[in-house]
C-alpha positions, 0 to 999 in steps of 0.5 A: 194087145188093146181091147177092141172098141166096145170089148168091155160092153156086154149084154145085161142079164135077163133079170135086168131086162125083165125088170126094165122092159119085159116084165115091167108094167104101167102101175095105177095102184100104189103101196103106202111106201115113201120114196126117199129124196136121195133116190130121186136125186140118184134118179136124176144123176142117172138119167142125165147121162143118156145122150141128147143132141149137142148135149142140150139136156133140156129136160126139167123135172119137178117131183110133186111129193108134198101134200100141198104140192099134190093138192095143187096138181090134183085139180089140173089132172083129168078126172081119171088120173086124179085118184091114182096120182094122189095115191102115188108117192111122187108124181114127176112133171117132165118138162123141157126148157125152151131156153136150153141153148143158153146153157150150151156154152157150159154143156157143149163148150167145143163149139158155138152151139148156142148160135145154131138155135138163137132166133130159130123158134121152130128149131128150138121147140123141136129140139127141146121137145124131142130131146126132153121126151127122150130124157123123159124115157130115160127117167122111166128106164132109170126109175125101173132100174132103181127098183121103182114102178112107173105110171106115165100118163098124159091127161092134164091141163098143160097150160095150167101145170106150166102156170102152177109149177113152171111160172117165170121160166121157159119150161113147158110140161110134156108128160107126167109119171107117177113113181112108187112101189106098185100094187100088182092088184091094179095091173090089167092084162098086158095089151098086145104088141106089134110083131117085128115086121109090123113095126120095123125092117132091116134094109 
């Protein structure tokens, strides 16, 4: 007898939920511990498996790791973000490719999906930003699952970052995420969260 759909899918255990969501915190202080390039490659290999509309996969990530790249990024950050980003082993610039539809013949080959977007600038921007943001969230979840701590943030000059790191491309920056192994001494008390009925309903 065949298993019912979803029969092999089970809830992850409490430890995994705690590491990814329930006890995970945003970090601003970092231990002096490097992130190996192989782990960053694995991070991308995991996050790219999350769903996007028509498999459009617009996220583009630049991992700022070298001293020279950090020196280029640092002046483009708001003052309050500079020290913590410079101290983080890696700062990921999460962007989205506005020319994502050029890749749809490869990524979504069973339909002429590129034709859904060509010449429709607002639809292109909305789709790229929505799905790129979604994939940026996958990056945070995947990083935590791999044992990394995260410090996602805004607070930078998007246009200057685009010129410095995405020049000559159709990629626009969305947000940044410091990655590393957090120093718990820098964690603030957790801020309040909404109750279910303040943020959701079942209809």
